Backbone as CSV, one residue per row, in Angstrom:
resi,resn,N_x,N_y,N_z,CA_x,CA_y,CA_z,C_x,C_y,C_z
1,MET,35.354,124.157,208.588,35.469,124.084,210.067,36.116,125.379,210.562
2,LYS,35.621,125.880,211.703,36.156,127.054,212.308,36.899,126.750,213.564
3,ILE,38.163,127.161,213.648,39.094,126.758,214.728,39.652,127.994,215.406
4,VAL,39.618,128.022,216.685,40.197,129.078,217.487,41.525,128.556,218.077
5,ILE,42.610,129.302,217.886,43.877,128.870,218.479,44.517,129.950,219.306
6,ALA,44.857,129.601,220.559,45.701,130.454,221.386,47.135,129.922,221.270
7,GLY,48.028,130.868,220.993,49.423,130.421,220.658,49.579,130.117,219.178
8,GLY,48.709,130.658,218.394,48.692,130.382,216.948,49.858,131.023,216.174
9,THR,50.603,131.933,216.803,51.717,132.608,216.167,53.054,131.957,216.526
10,GLY,52.998,130.930,217.433,54.211,130.264,217.832,54.578,129.104,216.906
11,PHE,55.556,128.324,217.376,56.168,127.278,216.548,55.097,126.220,216.093
12,ILE,54.403,125.609,217.026,53.368,124.576,216.668,52.153,125.304,216.024
13,GLY,51.803,126.479,216.527,50.652,127.159,215.994,50.751,127.463,214.520
14,ARG,51.904,127.968,214.116,52.071,128.367,212.674,51.924,127.176,211.788
15,HIS,52.439,126.010,212.216,52.259,124.806,211.431,50.858,124.394,211.322
16,LEU,50.106,124.503,212.422,48.700,124.168,212.396,47.909,125.113,211.506
17,VAL,48.169,126.382,211.658,47.480,127.385,210.807,47.708,127.123,209.338
18,ASP,48.957,126.898,208.935,49.221,126.572,207.536,48.474,125.319,207.078
19,TYR,48.464,124.307,207.919,47.855,123.067,207.554,46.304,123.261,207.394
20,PHE,45.675,123.831,208.415,44.227,124.000,208.355,43.729,124.994,207.277
21,THR,44.453,126.008,207.033,44.061,126.965,206.023,44.217,126.324,204.620
22,SER,45.174,125.414,204.531,45.333,124.676,203.191,44.103,123.863,202.919
23,LYS,43.322,123.573,203.943,42.063,122.767,203.805,40.853,123.680,203.768
24,ASP,41.113,125.015,203.643,40.073,126.013,203.642,39.284,126.142,204.950
25,ASP,39.871,125.687,206.048,39.263,125.910,207.332,39.474,127.393,207.682
26,GLU,38.607,127.926,208.594,38.756,129.292,209.073,39.389,129.301,210.456
27,ILE,40.453,130.180,210.603,41.278,130.211,211.790,41.096,131.518,212.495
28,THR,40.854,131.483,213.788,40.938,132.717,214.626,42.066,132.520,215.515
29,ILE,43.076,133.413,215.564,44.234,133.385,216.441,44.033,134.452,217.514
30,LEU,44.036,133.960,218.765,43.987,134.901,219.902,45.412,135.377,220.228
31,THR,45.564,136.671,220.308,46.913,137.222,220.531,46.780,138.624,221.281
32,ARG,47.803,138.894,222.075,47.794,140.192,222.768,47.994,141.367,221.803
33,ASN,48.685,141.081,220.634,48.977,142.153,219.695,48.507,141.838,218.328
34,PRO,47.252,141.885,218.044,46.729,141.501,216.717,47.219,142.415,215.598
35,HIS,47.584,143.622,215.922,47.956,144.586,214.859,49.358,144.352,214.353
36,GLN,50.113,143.434,215.023,51.430,143.063,214.554,51.449,142.193,213.277
37,TYR,50.334,141.635,212.990,50.253,140.604,212.002,49.493,141.038,210.768
38,HIS,49.968,140.658,209.567,49.291,141.017,208.316,48.137,140.147,208.086
39,GLU,47.187,140.684,207.307,45.977,139.867,207.029,46.412,138.656,206.109
40,GLU,45.752,137.555,206.399,45.968,136.363,205.590,44.610,135.721,205.247
41,PRO,44.521,134.996,204.125,43.262,134.320,203.778,42.890,133.354,204.846
42,ASN,41.595,133.474,205.252,41.041,132.511,206.249,41.666,132.601,207.667
43,VAL,42.409,133.713,207.955,42.972,133.844,209.252,42.578,135.191,209.814
44,ASN,42.021,135.181,211.008,41.563,136.385,211.691,42.340,136.468,213.109
45,TYR,42.893,137.681,213.361,43.593,137.888,214.650,42.698,138.652,215.605
46,VAL,42.500,138.202,216.815,41.606,138.734,217.798,42.400,139.015,219.114
47,LYS,42.239,140.144,219.642,42.911,140.548,220.848,42.325,139.844,222.075
48,TRP,43.252,139.385,222.946,42.772,138.809,224.253,43.872,139.082,225.323
49,LEU,43.442,138.775,226.566,44.352,138.934,227.714,44.904,140.403,227.838
50,SER,44.028,141.312,227.438,44.366,142.725,227.605,43.148,143.423,228.206
51,ALA,43.362,144.547,228.900,42.263,145.281,229.489,41.196,145.643,228.494
52,GLY,39.991,145.179,228.797,38.809,145.578,228.009,38.578,144.634,226.843
53,SER,39.484,143.725,226.570,39.254,142.849,225.407,38.191,141.812,225.718
54,GLN,37.300,141.603,224.722,36.236,140.600,224.870,36.240,139.717,223.604
55,PRO,37.182,138.813,223.470,37.305,138.036,222.250,36.051,137.263,221.906
56,GLU,35.218,136.922,222.903,34.062,136.074,222.657,33.069,136.878,221.729
57,LEU,33.153,138.216,221.763,32.215,138.984,220.871,32.672,138.924,219.403
58,GLU,33.882,138.571,219.150,34.435,138.546,217.814,34.506,137.105,217.207
59,ILE,34.540,136.155,218.107,34.754,134.758,217.669,33.460,134.211,216.928
60,GLY,32.284,134.539,217.498,31.102,133.947,216.900,31.004,132.396,217.140
61,ASN,30.598,131.694,216.118,30.529,130.286,216.211,31.963,129.671,215.939
62,ALA,32.267,128.596,216.636,33.553,127.913,216.434,33.364,126.447,216.732
63,ASP,34.044,125.617,215.987,33.892,124.208,216.115,34.973,123.600,217.091
64,VAL,36.166,124.192,217.072,37.308,123.604,217.812,38.145,124.726,218.476
65,PHE,38.520,124.557,219.670,39.407,125.431,220.359,40.639,124.658,220.696
66,ILE,41.819,125.266,220.343,43.143,124.646,220.599,44.018,125.612,221.411
67,ASN,44.400,125.228,222.585,45.209,126.086,223.448,46.661,125.654,223.518
68,LEU,47.499,126.468,222.932,48.939,126.197,222.898,49.734,127.218,223.681
69,ALA,49.013,128.108,224.328,49.650,129.322,224.986,50.380,128.956,226.297
70,GLY,51.457,129.652,226.563,52.183,129.503,227.819,53.664,129.926,227.601
71,GLU,54.273,130.411,228.666,55.681,130.846,228.529,56.607,129.731,228.189
72,SER,57.523,129.873,227.331,58.408,128.783,226.914,59.266,128.281,228.103
73,LEU,59.432,126.950,228.108,60.279,126.313,229.121,61.726,126.683,228.901
74,ASN,62.037,127.061,227.635,63.465,127.378,227.356,63.738,128.879,227.378
75,SER,62.951,129.633,228.095,63.043,131.062,228.132,64.153,131.540,229.048
76,GLY,64.785,130.694,229.767,65.942,131.114,230.600,65.992,130.210,231.831
77,ARG,67.075,130.437,232.618,67.320,129.602,233.825,66.063,129.606,234.689
78,TRP,65.779,128.512,235.316,64.559,128.336,236.137,64.783,128.831,237.532
79,ASN,64.858,130.124,237.718,64.796,130.663,239.053,63.372,130.694,239.562
80,THR,63.168,131.153,240.773,61.830,131.169,241.373,60.860,131.952,240.614
81,GLU,61.284,133.148,240.158,60.413,133.984,239.381,59.971,133.401,238.097
82,ARG,60.916,132.798,237.358,60.632,132.235,236.002,59.726,131.033,236.138
83,LYS,59.987,130.212,237.176,59.145,129.072,237.398,57.668,129.496,237.652
84,SER,57.528,130.564,238.430,56.205,131.068,238.725,55.544,131.585,237.452
85,ARG,56.282,132.184,236.531,55.730,132.725,235.269,55.312,131.526,234.366
86,ILE,56.170,130.501,234.371,55.859,129.314,233.511,54.528,128.717,233.913
87,LEU,54.288,128.565,235.224,53.076,127.973,235.711,51.882,128.903,235.566
88,GLN,52.057,130.194,236.000,50.948,131.081,235.965,50.501,131.449,234.557
89,SER,51.446,131.436,233.605,51.039,131.741,232.209,50.054,130.659,231.693
90,ARG,50.323,129.415,232.109,49.421,128.320,231.728,48.120,128.317,232.351
91,ILE,48.074,128.616,233.667,46.838,128.760,234.393,45.979,129.915,233.846
92,THR,46.615,131.075,233.670,45.850,132.215,233.179,45.287,132.031,231.798
93,THR,46.084,131.557,230.858,45.521,131.355,229.495,44.439,130.277,229.469
94,THR,44.611,129.182,230.204,43.610,128.113,230.198,42.328,128.565,230.818
95,ARG,42.375,129.273,231.948,41.125,129.806,232.571,40.438,130.776,231.638
96,GLU,41.152,131.655,230.920,40.534,132.584,230.024,39.932,131.885,228.821
97,PHE,40.627,130.879,228.367,40.120,130.127,227.187,38.791,129.493,227.573
98,ILE,38.708,128.898,228.782,37.420,128.249,229.236,36.374,129.291,229.441
99,ARG,36.750,130.426,230.039,35.767,131.546,230.191,35.139,131.919,228.831
100,ILE,35.980,132.061,227.807,35.527,132.469,226.534,34.563,131.440,225.957
101,MET,34.958,130.165,226.046,34.102,129.068,225.556,32.719,129.043,226.257
102,GLY,32.775,129.342,227.594,31.568,129.333,228.327,30.670,130.503,227.963
103,ALA,31.252,131.610,227.451,30.459,132.794,227.174,29.829,132.690,225.763
104,LEU,30.168,131.749,224.962,29.674,131.629,223.590,28.325,130.940,223.645
105,ASN,27.375,131.450,222.805,26.081,130.785,222.703,26.204,129.402,222.032
106,HIS,27.138,129.366,221.067,27.400,128.081,220.344,28.730,127.515,220.861
107,LYS,28.715,126.478,221.624,29.937,125.945,222.200,30.654,125.068,221.159
108,PRO,32.017,125.102,221.216,32.742,124.215,220.323,32.535,122.802,220.738
109,HIS,32.682,121.834,219.777,32.480,120.438,220.118,33.724,119.791,220.674
110,THR,34.910,120.522,220.430,36.181,119.898,220.810,37.080,120.962,221.393
111,TYR,37.730,120.587,222.461,38.761,121.482,223.085,40.046,120.635,223.261
112,ILE,41.134,121.073,222.607,42.444,120.485,222.743,43.333,121.352,223.549
113,ASN,43.773,120.884,224.670,44.715,121.693,225.540,46.097,121.040,225.422
114,ALA,47.108,121.840,225.025,48.441,121.281,224.988,48.945,121.052,226.414
115,SER,49.576,119.979,226.610,50.375,119.623,227.806,51.676,119.051,227.362
116,ALA,52.312,118.320,228.233,53.593,117.761,227.891,53.814,116.427,228.580
117,ILE,54.673,115.609,227.974,54.995,114.292,228.593,55.750,114.448,229.890
118,GLY,56.182,115.679,230.226,56.727,115.936,231.483,55.886,115.601,232.655
119,PHE,54.517,115.433,232.338,53.556,115.004,233.322,53.983,113.783,234.053
120,TYR,54.631,112.860,233.315,54.916,111.497,233.888,56.130,111.488,234.821
121,GLY,56.894,112.562,234.884,58.154,112.497,235.633,59.191,111.850,234.773
122,THR,60.297,111.421,235.391,61.370,110.879,234.643,61.676,109.399,235.032
123,SER,62.233,108.649,234.120,62.600,107.214,234.448,63.412,106.694,233.325
124,THR,64.447,105.896,233.649,65.142,105.237,232.575,64.673,103.775,232.340
125,THR,63.704,103.328,233.145,63.281,101.885,233.072,61.737,101.733,232.821
126,GLU,60.987,102.728,233.134,59.481,102.570,233.040,58.963,103.100,231.741
127,MET,57.889,102.406,231.227,57.182,102.854,230.087,55.937,103.532,230.587
128,PHE,55.641,104.767,229.992,54.417,105.523,230.337,53.448,105.510,229.145
129,THR,52.237,105.257,229.455,51.144,105.386,228.462,50.042,106.287,228.980
130,GLU,48.997,106.443,228.223,47.911,107.292,228.709,47.175,106.614,229.840
131,ASN,47.405,105.332,230.150,46.851,104.715,231.306,47.587,105.004,232.573
132,THR,48.804,105.662,232.503,49.540,106.007,233.659,48.798,107.156,234.350
133,VAL,48.292,106.910,235.545,47.444,107.873,236.193,48.242,108.955,236.952
134,ASN,49.238,108.453,237.779,49.901,109.396,238.668,50.971,110.247,237.895
135,SER,51.113,111.446,238.305,52.108,112.337,237.617,53.429,112.148,238.466
136,GLY,54.484,112.701,237.919,55.812,112.717,238.609,55.900,113.707,239.690
137,TYR,57.050,113.946,240.168,57.254,114.833,241.370,58.107,116.023,241.073
138,ASP,58.658,116.177,239.903,59.538,117.332,239.637,58.716,118.509,239.192
139,PHE,59.357,119.658,238.860,58.679,120.868,238.482,57.827,120.767,237.266
140,LEU,58.353,120.111,236.196,57.573,119.967,234.972,56.319,119.105,235.221
141,ALA,56.442,118.029,236.009,55.330,117.237,236.267,54.241,117.966,237.094
142,GLU,54.724,118.806,238.011,53.794,119.665,238.789,53.028,120.587,237.880
143,VAL,53.783,121.270,236.969,53.174,122.226,235.995,52.117,121.510,235.172
144,CYS,52.472,120.413,234.570,51.525,119.676,233.702,50.263,119.236,234.446
145,ASN,50.473,118.765,235.667,49.360,118.237,236.472,48.351,119.346,236.770
146,ILE,48.867,120.495,237.227,47.977,121.666,237.478,47.335,122.146,236.206
147,TRP,48.127,122.282,235.167,47.588,122.748,233.874,46.489,121.874,233.377
148,GLU,46.596,120.579,233.450,45.569,119.673,233.037,44.315,119.725,233.854
149,GLN,44.533,119.899,235.152,43.305,120.043,236.023,42.506,121.272,235.644
150,GLU,43.242,122.317,235.296,42.494,123.525,234.841,41.764,123.256,233.537
151,ALA,42.396,122.565,232.668,41.786,122.218,231.349,40.555,121.368,231.503
152,ASP,40.469,120.514,232.470,39.403,119.593,232.697,38.119,120.354,233.012
153,GLU,38.229,121.612,233.402,37.024,122.413,233.724,36.129,122.590,232.472
154,ALA,36.731,122.418,231.289,35.923,122.562,230.049,34.907,121.427,229.976
155,LYS,35.155,120.277,230.598,34.204,119.170,230.549,32.852,119.598,231.148
156,GLN,32.917,120.513,232.132,31.665,120.960,232.807,30.788,121.772,231.802
157,LEU,31.390,122.195,230.709,30.580,122.900,229.669,30.043,121.935,228.662
158,GLY,30.259,120.636,228.842,29.796,119.650,227.846,30.683,119.599,226.610
159,ILE,31.953,120.049,226.731,32.843,120.020,225.549,33.816,118.913,225.636
160,ARG,33.917,118.167,224.539,34.920,117.042,224.469,36.308,117.663,224.684
161,THR,36.995,117.137,225.693,38.260,117.805,226.078,39.432,116.768,225.985
162,ILE,40.486,117.167,225.324,41.677,116.334,225.137,42.843,117.059,225.613
163,LYS,43.629,116.362,226.445,44.931,116.858,226.939,46.005,116.199,226.151
164,ALA,46.626,117.018,225.208,47.653,116.472,224.308,48.996,116.621,224.889
165,ARG,49.550,115.504,225.319,50.861,115.474,225.980,51.957,115.300,224.896
166,LEU,52.616,116.522,224.630,53.515,116.609,223.570,54.948,116.151,223.996
167,GLY,55.582,115.351,223.108,56.987,114.957,223.310,57.899,115.968,222.703
168,LEU,59.158,115.648,222.522,60.132,116.484,221.868,59.833,116.588,220.379
169,ILE,59.485,117.780,219.948,59.065,117.987,218.550,60.218,118.277,217.632
170,LEU,60.349,117.530,216.575,61.476,117.678,215.632,61.021,118.545,214.491
171,ALA,61.669,119.624,214.242,61.575,120.444,213.085,62.923,121.062,212.768
172,ARG,63.152,121.327,211.523,64.496,121.780,211.192,64.868,123.169,211.656
173,LYS,63.908,124.108,211.566,64.247,125.498,211.843,63.706,126.019,213.142
174,ALA,63.017,125.218,213.925,62.435,125.718,215.190,62.345,124.618,216.205
175,GLY,62.053,124.938,217.451,61.990,123.924,218.502,63.361,123.568,218.981
176,ALA,63.520,122.386,219.540,64.784,122.008,220.181,65.820,121.491,219.223
177,LEU,65.434,120.958,218.097,66.379,120.292,217.181,67.529,121.203,216.660
178,PRO,67.231,122.484,216.295,68.387,123.299,215.849,69.425,123.432,216.917
179,LYS,69.040,123.531,218.186,69.989,123.633,219.326,70.721,122.301,219.565
180,MET,70.016,121.205,219.328,70.654,119.946,219.481,71.673,119.623,218.383
181,THR,71.448,120.166,217.195,72.378,119.912,216.050,73.610,120.777,216.167
182,LEU,73.560,121.861,216.853,74.675,122.865,216.832,76.024,122.223,217.203
183,PRO,76.082,121.443,218.299,77.383,120.849,218.628,77.902,119.944,217.482
184,TYR,76.958,119.225,216.799,77.377,118.312,215.725,77.863,119.085,214.515
185,GLN,77.195,120.219,214.235,77.667,121.077,213.156,79.087,121.618,213.414
186,MET,79.426,121.718,214.722,80.823,122.205,215.058,81.760,121.048,215.307
187,PHE,81.338,119.846,214.936,82.120,118.628,215.042,82.433,118.320,216.514
188,ALA,81.492,118.609,217.434,81.668,118.450,218.843,80.490,117.766,219.482
189,GLY,79.737,117.002,218.761,78.547,116.343,219.259,78.855,115.030,220.062
190,GLY,78.021,114.672,220.949,78.104,113.534,221.727,76.962,113.412,222.713
191,LYS,76.971,112.303,223.499,75.871,112.034,224.452,75.914,113.082,225.530
192,LEU,74.747,113.272,226.186,74.596,114.218,227.276,74.498,113.455,228.564
193,GLY,75.367,113.754,229.507,75.351,112.981,230.758,75.646,111.517,230.514
194,HIS,74.896,110.613,231.166,75.132,109.215,231.003,74.627,108.650,229.686
195,GLY,73.714,109.362,229.067,73.216,109.001,227.673,72.146,107.962,227.728
196,GLU,71.760,107.475,228.895,70.718,106.426,229.026,69.313,107.041,229.087
197,GLN,69.134,108.288,229.243,67.829,108.939,229.336,67.074,108.821,228.036
198,TRP,65.795,108.563,228.103,64.930,108.392,226.922,64.571,109.747,226.341
199,ILE,64.512,109.757,225.062,63.895,110.913,224.274,62.679,110.431,223.545
200,SER,61.538,110.857,223.981,60.273,110.495,223.283,59.977,111.659,222.346
201,TRP,60.272,111.478,221.087,60.290,112.532,220.087,59.066,112.371,219.192
202,ILE,58.785,113.387,218.304,57.778,113.306,217.291,58.126,114.309,216.194
203,HIS,57.919,113.972,214.946,58.133,114.883,213.827,56.991,115.929,213.812
204,ILE,57.246,117.155,213.483,56.221,118.198,213.452,55.066,117.815,212.562
205,ASP,55.330,117.136,211.459,54.224,116.730,210.580,53.227,115.832,211.290
206,ASP,53.738,114.934,212.131,52.847,114.105,212.889,52.104,114.815,213.990
207,VAL,52.750,115.897,214.533,52.008,116.705,215.513,50.728,117.259,214.873
208,VAL,50.968,117.864,213.734,49.828,118.502,213.015,48.798,117.452,212.565
209,LYS,49.306,116.338,211.968,48.347,115.299,211.560,47.638,114.674,212.678
210,MET,48.216,114.540,213.903,47.505,113.948,215.035,46.493,114.898,215.564
211,MET,46.751,116.202,215.536,45.740,117.167,215.980,44.502,117.067,215.075
212,ASP,44.662,116.985,213.829,43.534,116.804,212.864,42.847,115.486,213.133
213,TRP,43.612,114.450,213.406,43.052,113.128,213.654,42.132,113.158,214.987
214,ILE,42.683,113.823,215.971,41.939,114.012,217.243,40.588,114.703,216.966
215,ILE,40.603,115.762,216.200,39.376,116.537,215.911,38.373,115.650,215.201
216,ASN,38.822,114.771,214.338,37.907,114.078,213.455,37.582,112.688,213.935
217,ASN,38.038,112.321,215.104,37.754,110.991,215.649,37.260,111.124,217.115
218,ASN,36.667,110.046,217.558,36.066,110.107,218.955,37.113,109.763,219.988
219,ILE,38.032,110.685,220.101,39.157,110.618,221.024,38.879,111.513,222.222
220,GLU,39.155,111.024,223.440,38.878,111.924,224.561,40.005,111.804,225.610
221,ASP,40.027,112.751,226.424,40.893,112.821,227.623,42.396,112.956,227.240
222,VAL,43.235,111.977,227.589,44.667,112.145,227.382,45.134,111.492,226.064
223,VAL,46.009,112.132,225.307,46.565,111.616,224.116,48.123,111.916,224.171
224,ASN,48.942,110.931,224.073,50.376,111.165,223.976,50.735,111.500,222.530
225,ILE,51.260,112.655,222.278,51.667,113.074,220.968,53.174,112.771,220.822
226,THR,53.486,111.505,220.642,54.866,111.061,220.520,54.905,110.016,219.449
227,ALA,56.075,109.831,218.839,56.281,108.736,217.913,56.377,107.377,218.719
228,PRO,56.075,106.221,218.064,56.044,104.944,218.749,57.415,104.335,219.055
229,ASN,58.512,105.036,218.689,59.823,104.505,218.864,60.759,105.452,219.542
230,PRO,60.646,105.657,220.847,61.587,106.559,221.522,63.004,106.017,221.451
231,LYS,64.001,106.919,221.672,65.394,106.582,221.624,66.067,107.019,222.875
232,ARG,67.106,106.242,223.335,67.933,106.777,224.399,68.804,107.882,223.813
233,ASN,69.210,108.785,224.731,69.956,109.928,224.297,71.201,109.568,223.461
234,LYS,71.949,108.551,223.891,73.142,108.108,223.115,72.766,107.563,221.802
235,GLU,71.574,106.860,221.648,71.194,106.388,220.339,70.652,107.524,219.422
236,PHE,69.935,108.462,220.057,69.515,109.645,219.313,70.661,110.383,218.759
237,GLY,71.729,110.575,219.574,72.931,111.260,219.081,73.640,110.519,217.950
238,THR,73.665,109.254,218.056,74.319,108.474,216.958,73.569,108.591,215.692
239,THR,72.225,108.570,215.745,71.418,108.697,214.571,71.498,110.108,213.974
240,LEU,71.491,111.146,214.874,71.631,112.547,214.406,73.005,112.745,213.704
241,ALA,74.035,112.239,214.299,75.372,112.346,213.750,75.432,111.679,212.394
242,LYS,74.875,110.548,212.206,74.873,109.884,210.922,74.090,110.658,209.865
243,THR,72.957,111.250,210.295,72.163,112.051,209.367,72.928,113.256,208.907
244,LEU,73.607,113.934,209.880,74.350,115.204,209.604,75.709,114.894,208.969
245,LYS,76.110,113.619,208.963,77.475,113.252,208.533,78.536,114.017,209.368
246,ARG,78.374,113.871,210.645,79.307,114.465,211.627,79.695,113.401,212.659
247,PRO,80.736,113.630,213.362,81.223,112.659,214.360,80.337,112.760,215.639
248,ASN,80.344,111.681,216.445,79.523,111.696,217.650,80.498,111.115,218.701
249,TRP,81.351,112.081,219.252,82.485,111.613,220.027,82.687,112.367,221.361
250,LEU,82.116,113.523,221.515,82.482,114.357,222.628,81.302,114.507,223.622
251,PRO,81.307,113.696,224.704,80.204,113.713,225.650,80.217,115.003,226.409
252,ALA,79.018,115.471,226.833,78.849,116.618,227.697,78.599,116.160,229.081
253,PRO,79.479,116.370,230.044,79.271,115.828,231.371,78.085,116.427,232.087
254,ALA,77.415,115.632,232.903,76.209,116.061,233.603,76.477,117.263,234.486
255,PHE,77.528,117.197,235.186,77.879,118.277,236.195,78.050,119.648,235.434
256,LEU,78.567,119.607,234.248,78.735,120.894,233.471,77.383,121.472,233.032
257,ILE,76.552,120.570,232.540,75.170,120.937,232.097,74.400,121.480,233.309
258,LYS,74.495,120.878,234.469,73.790,121.337,235.625,74.335,122.733,236.100
259,THR,75.652,122.870,235.998,76.268,124.163,236.394,75.754,125.238,235.492
260,VAL,75.601,125.065,234.212,75.230,126.057,233.258,73.734,126.366,233.355
261,LEU,72.972,125.256,233.400,71.476,125.430,233.283,70.688,125.357,234.660
262,GLY,71.374,124.844,235.656,70.643,124.671,236.962,69.536,123.657,236.787
263,GLU,68.413,123.912,237.376,67.265,122.938,237.331,66.787,122.699,235.971
264,MET,66.936,123.665,235.046,66.489,123.492,233.714,67.235,122.380,232.945
265,SER,68.346,121.911,233.589,69.104,120.804,233.014,68.271,119.489,232.928
266,LEU,67.138,119.490,233.689,66.263,118.367,233.652,65.727,118.090,232.240
267,LEU,65.648,119.107,231.389,65.196,118.954,230.048,66.183,118.152,229.202
268,LEU,67.434,118.177,229.593,68.463,117.446,228.769,68.953,116.220,229.459
269,LEU,68.987,116.121,230.747,69.648,114.997,231.453,68.688,113.961,231.955
270,GLU,67.344,114.221,231.959,66.391,113.266,232.333,65.425,113.112,231.213
271,GLY,64.660,111.995,231.260,63.712,111.706,230.184,62.721,110.709,230.634
272,GLN,61.887,110.251,229.660,60.877,109.259,229.879,60.498,108.517,228.647
273,TYR,60.246,107.260,228.682,59.809,106.424,227.596,58.262,106.557,227.545
274,VAL,57.801,107.295,226.568,56.302,107.570,226.435,55.772,106.862,225.215
275,TYR,54.801,106.000,225.337,54.255,105.238,224.183,52.863,105.775,223.887
276,PRO,52.635,106.067,222.565,51.353,106.628,222.159,50.225,105.549,221.996
277,LYS,49.838,104.955,223.110,48.905,103.794,223.066,47.577,104.153,222.447
278,VAL,47.037,105.314,222.779,45.768,105.697,222.228,45.785,105.784,220.746
279,ALA,46.847,106.481,220.239,46.972,106.519,218.763,47.133,105.214,218.110
280,ILE,47.997,104.357,218.667,48.250,103.033,218.076,46.951,102.233,218.090
281,ASP,46.293,102.172,219.286,45.101,101.294,219.399,43.951,101.860,218.606
282,SER,43.968,103.121,218.223,42.864,103.764,217.489,43.125,103.728,215.956
283,GLY,44.282,103.182,215.580,44.589,103.007,214.170,45.206,104.181,213.479
284,TYR,45.774,105.127,214.323,46.462,106.281,213.627,47.737,105.759,212.983
285,THR,47.946,106.269,211.778,49.151,105.881,210.983,50.176,107.008,210.965
286,PHE,51.297,106.745,211.621,52.333,107.768,211.704,52.999,107.980,210.335
287,LYS,53.246,109.277,210.098,53.948,109.595,208.810,55.438,109.333,208.994
288,HIS,55.950,109.602,210.197,57.384,109.334,210.452,57.517,108.580,211.756
289,PRO,57.334,107.254,211.784,57.413,106.491,213.061,58.835,106.239,213.526
290,ASP,59.816,106.304,212.583,61.182,105.958,212.970,62.097,107.219,212.886
291,LEU,63.103,107.253,213.795,63.915,108.474,213.885,64.758,108.664,212.614
292,ASP,65.297,107.581,212.053,66.092,107.718,210.787,65.268,108.398,209.760
293,ASP,64.066,107.961,209.596,63.193,108.550,208.485,62.869,110.023,208.879
294,ALA,62.523,110.278,210.124,62.148,111.645,210.532,63.290,112.619,210.234
295,LEU,64.501,112.299,210.679,65.631,113.220,210.508,65.990,113.351,209.002
296,ASN,65.979,112.285,208.279,66.265,112.302,206.814,65.207,113.180,206.130
297,ASN,63.982,113.176,206.550,62.925,114.013,205.977,63.228,115.476,206.205
298,LEU,63.765,115.781,207.413,64.021,117.178,207.776,65.242,117.749,207.143
299,TYR,66.206,116.889,206.840,67.558,117.455,206.338,67.827,117.075,204.853
300,TYR,67.021,116.247,204.212,67.258,115.958,202.891,66.044,115.943,202.027
């Protein structure tokens, strides 16, 4: 299988590349700076989003396109300029991805566009599934909604299109978890704010496995990439503390987090209970469905 990935040098992308190349699939990574990377078996780096670049001429035939590109939400305080960059980076890369697919004589059969469970907005009481139609009203919901509308343009090319709404991805050395564990490593861990906010998490192994499952099954439109057992922040902290063998005693007040992070505090103080209904109903088997098991796998 031939797979094209935008964002293939990032956190999720590297795990996908390692997984698919282990199966002898051929990977093309679209990047602004292909010369920064060393040659690898079954991996080809192609320049894009630069003046004069025409990646469609180098891609040839491809079976699957996966778009993970976009400025990190954790790249700094959300001022007006940064919020604009977060949104525009996703619009630009998605439009270019679709343009490339449209320019190919042989269209891919599957297009997976990364999105986020931020689409749903926040709630401490409501459960969100793929059947939830309306998006939330905060900044993240707005970004995800616009991003997904851009991705849907691929359907006009006759390409099976999946919007993968990713939850909080757990990995030991990258993503949010290392930052979450830092207070516990310093014996200062505790709940954030009121602690009732939901954390819809997923182990990185299941992210990769679900992407493969999507490609190889008749799955379309929206898929929640989350584990089936979300936890409230206070429960997540208790489980994390137990795994790390550290105390869970020092709460971080909401006002302090808001003062330090501004609107970006939404990532820590608000949440949503997101259930992976499509995966469950379609018979997907989670490798790490429970938080205890997921954290123990990462740390022991």
